[in-house]
FIZA-85972 format. One record per residue (C-alpha): residue number from 1; residue in three letters; y, z, x. Coordinates in pm, 1 decimal. Layout:
% residues N
+-----+--------+----------+----------+----------+
! num ! residu !        Y !        Z !        X !
+-----+--------+----------+----------+----------+
! NUM !    Ala !        Y !        Z !        X !
...
+-----+--------+----------+----------+----------+
This chain:
% residues 127
+-----+--------+----------+----------+----------+
! num ! residu !        Y !        Z !        X !
+-----+--------+----------+----------+----------+
!   1 !    Met !  16452.2 !   9263.9 !  10776.5 !
!   2 !    Thr !  16083.9 !   9349.6 !  10775.5 !
!   3 !    Asp !  16029.8 !   9489.0 !  11125.8 !
!   4 !    His !  15963.8 !   9862.9 !  11094.7 !
!   5 !    Ala !  16158.6 !   9944.4 !  11411.9 !
!   6 !    Asp !  16463.2 !   9748.5 !  11289.2 !
!   7 !    Ile !  16454.6 !   9920.8 !  10951.6 !
!   8 !    Ala !  16419.0 !  10262.7 !  11116.0 !
!   9 !    Ala !  16718.5 !  10193.6 !  11340.6 !
!  10 !    Phe !  16919.0 !  10065.3 !  11041.4 !
!  11 !    Ser !  16835.9 !  10379.8 !  10843.0 !
!  12 !    Asp !  16946.5 !  10600.3 !  11135.5 !
!  13 !    Arg !  17279.1 !  10412.9 !  11154.8 !
!  14 !    Phe !  17323.0 !  10442.9 !  10778.3 !
!  15 !    Leu !  17264.8 !  10819.5 !  10780.7 !
!  16 !    Ala !  17513.4 !  10860.5 !  11067.0 !
!  17 !    Ala !  17771.2 !  10654.1 !  10875.0 !
!  18 !    Leu !  17723.9 !  10876.2 !  10569.1 !
!  19 !    Glu !  17788.4 !  11184.1 !  10781.0 !
!  20 !    Arg !  18107.9 !  11027.3 !  10921.5 !
!  21 !    Ala !  18198.9 !  10934.1 !  10560.2 !
!  22 !    Ser !  18403.1 !  10628.1 !  10647.6 !
!  23 !    Pro !  18410.1 !  10425.3 !  10323.1 !
!  24 !    Asp !  18449.2 !  10089.2 !  10498.5 !
!  25 !    Glu !  18167.4 !  10167.6 !  10739.4 !
!  26 !    Val !  17933.3 !  10284.9 !  10462.1 !
!  27 !    Arg !  18023.4 !   9991.7 !  10235.3 !
!  28 !    Ala !  17919.0 !   9748.3 !  10509.9 !
!  29 !    Phe !  17557.7 !   9868.2 !  10473.6 !
!  30 !    Tyr !  17544.8 !   9755.5 !  10107.8 !
!  31 !    Thr !  17504.3 !   9417.5 !   9942.7 !
!  32 !    Pro !  17803.6 !   9347.0 !   9714.8 !
!  33 !    Asp !  17582.8 !   9390.4 !   9407.1 !
!  34 !    Ala !  17399.7 !   9704.8 !   9526.9 !
!  35 !    Arg !  17314.3 !   9969.1 !   9267.4 !
!  36 !    Phe !  17268.4 !  10345.9 !   9302.0 !
!  37 !    Trp !  17043.3 !  10509.1 !   9043.9 !
!  38 !    His !  17009.7 !  10886.2 !   8995.8 !
!  39 !    Asn !  16725.0 !  11067.9 !   8823.9 !
!  40 !    Phe !  16953.4 !  11323.6 !   8658.1 !
!  41 !    Asp !  17150.4 !  11075.0 !   8446.6 !
!  42 !    Gly !  16943.7 !  10753.9 !   8454.4 !
!  43 !    Leu !  17255.7 !  10548.4 !   8526.5 !
!  44 !    Ala !  17306.5 !  10294.1 !   8804.6 !
!  45 !    Gln !  17638.5 !  10302.4 !   8988.6 !
!  46 !    Thr !  17812.5 !  10004.9 !   9145.5 !
!  47 !    Val !  17923.6 !  10002.9 !   9508.5 !
!  48 !    Asp !  18280.2 !  10089.9 !   9403.7 !
!  49 !    Glu !  18157.8 !  10382.5 !   9195.7 !
!  50 !    Asn !  17943.2 !  10502.3 !   9484.9 !
!  51 !    Met !  18244.2 !  10487.3 !   9718.7 !
!  52 !    Lys !  18435.2 !  10713.4 !   9477.1 !
!  53 !    Val !  18147.9 !  10963.5 !   9489.9 !
!  54 !    Leu !  18155.5 !  10952.1 !   9870.4 !
!  55 !    Ala !  18531.1 !  11018.6 !   9874.8 !
!  56 !    Trp !  18485.1 !  11305.3 !   9627.3 !
!  57 !    Met !  18203.5 !  11451.1 !   9840.2 !
!  58 !    Val !  18421.4 !  11445.9 !  10152.4 !
!  59 !    Arg !  18702.4 !  11628.4 !   9968.1 !
!  60 !    Lys !  18475.4 !  11888.9 !   9810.0 !
!  61 !    Phe !  18221.0 !  11927.1 !  10090.2 !
!  62 !    Pro !  18385.7 !  11832.3 !  10421.5 !
!  63 !    Asp !  18152.2 !  12032.7 !  10649.2 !
!  64 !    Arg !  17815.5 !  11867.8 !  10580.5 !
!  65 !    Arg !  17520.3 !  11702.8 !  10751.0 !
!  66 !    Tyr !  17195.7 !  11539.5 !  10647.9 !
!  67 !    Arg !  16878.6 !  11702.9 !  10779.4 !
!  68 !    Leu !  16603.3 !  11445.5 !  10771.0 !
!  69 !    Val !  16273.2 !  11595.2 !  10654.9 !
!  70 !    Arg !  16063.4 !  11281.4 !  10628.1 !
!  71 !    Arg !  16110.2 !  10906.4 !  10634.4 !
!  72 !    Glu !  15851.0 !  10638.5 !  10562.9 !
!  73 !    Ile !  15942.5 !  10282.9 !  10655.2 !
!  74 !    Leu !  15845.5 !  10009.2 !  10409.7 !
!  75 !    Thr !  15858.6 !   9632.0 !  10450.6 !
!  76 !    Asp !  16172.5 !   9616.4 !  10234.0 !
!  77 !    Gly !  16339.2 !   9952.4 !  10305.7 !
!  78 !    Trp !  16236.5 !  10315.9 !  10331.5 !
!  79 !    Val !  16159.7 !  10635.0 !  10144.5 !
!  80 !    Gln !  16340.4 !  10940.1 !  10270.8 !
!  81 !    Gln !  16334.6 !  11310.2 !  10202.1 !
!  82 !    His !  16638.2 !  11499.0 !  10328.9 !
!  83 !    Val !  16848.0 !  11809.7 !  10280.1 !
!  84 !    Leu !  17225.0 !  11779.3 !  10255.7 !
!  85 !    Glu !  17345.6 !  12099.5 !  10418.9 !
!  86 !    Gly !  17681.5 !  12245.9 !  10496.8 !
!  87 !    Arg !  17957.2 !  12486.0 !  10410.6 !
!  88 !    Leu !  18208.2 !  12452.0 !  10131.8 !
!  89 !    Pro !  18575.2 !  12529.3 !  10197.8 !
!  90 !    Asn !  18528.1 !  12866.6 !  10023.0 !
!  91 !    Gly !  18260.9 !  12963.0 !  10279.4 !
!  92 !    Thr !  17959.0 !  12905.8 !  10054.0 !
!  93 !    Asp !  17657.7 !  12755.7 !  10230.9 !
!  94 !    Val !  17491.8 !  12473.8 !  10037.7 !
!  95 !    Ala !  17153.0 !  12303.2 !  10072.4 !
!  96 !    Met !  17077.1 !  12014.7 !   9836.9 !
!  97 !    His !  16726.7 !  11866.4 !   9863.0 !
!  98 !    Ala !  16686.8 !  11498.6 !   9779.7 !
!  99 !    Cys !  16444.7 !  11210.9 !   9797.8 !
! 100 !    Cys !  16564.5 !  10850.4 !   9810.2 !
! 101 !    Ile !  16394.9 !  10516.3 !   9777.6 !
! 102 !    Val !  16604.4 !  10258.4 !   9959.9 !
! 103 !    Thr !  16547.2 !   9886.6 !   9899.5 !
! 104 !    Met !  16693.4 !   9621.3 !  10126.5 !
! 105 !    Arg !  16773.2 !   9254.5 !  10077.2 !
! 106 !    Asp !  16911.2 !   9017.7 !  10340.2 !
! 107 !    Gly !  16943.0 !   9296.7 !  10596.2 !
! 108 !    Arg !  17148.1 !   9530.4 !  10376.1 !
! 109 !    Ile !  17086.8 !   9794.9 !  10111.2 !
! 110 !    Ser !  17056.0 !   9650.3 !   9761.0 !
! 111 !    Arg !  16936.2 !   9959.9 !   9574.1 !
! 112 !    Ile !  16905.5 !  10334.1 !   9622.5 !
! 113 !    Glu !  16710.4 !  10549.6 !   9380.3 !
! 114 !    Glu !  16803.0 !  10911.7 !   9440.7 !
! 115 !    Tyr !  16606.6 !  11207.8 !   9310.2 !
! 116 !    Leu !  16774.2 !  11547.1 !   9327.3 !
! 117 !    Asp !  16815.6 !  11869.3 !   9133.9 !
! 118 !    Pro !  17157.1 !  11866.9 !   8964.9 !
! 119 !    Ala !  17159.5 !  12248.5 !   8970.1 !
! 120 !    Gln !  17181.3 !  12234.6 !   9349.6 !
! 121 !    Ala !  17474.2 !  11992.7 !   9322.4 !
! 122 !    Ala !  17656.3 !  12232.5 !   9087.1 !
! 123 !    Ala !  17775.1 !  12442.7 !   9381.6 !
! 124 !    Ile !  17958.4 !  12139.4 !   9521.1 !
! 125 !    Arg !  18108.2 !  12049.4 !   9183.1 !
! 126 !    Ser !  18235.3 !  12403.3 !   9133.0 !
! 127 !    Ala !  18405.7 !  12422.1 !   9474.8 !
+-----+--------+----------+----------+----------+
């Protein structure tokens, strides 16, 4: 997938799937061997590990949405800046800023490199 319009549409569908948080729907966007790297620990998760994080996020942070700040389409994916916003069950409002580099292979996501401040994620972990 190298057409910018196709990649932009794919990225919109992916973001919407993340907001709905359906594991099967989100998993369908990934290659089976996709990896998810985070700047705060330097580790790369597998798809199964990423699905566990998604399930945890839904439990801890059920009222959430992604506010897209900027997205640049590349020939093999996109770079995106967004803010994960919402309200925790205890009423605390949360805003977690992130930047992601998404790489695609064969029409699906093969790698995501996510840059975020773990201090902003602490509010979710403590909920």
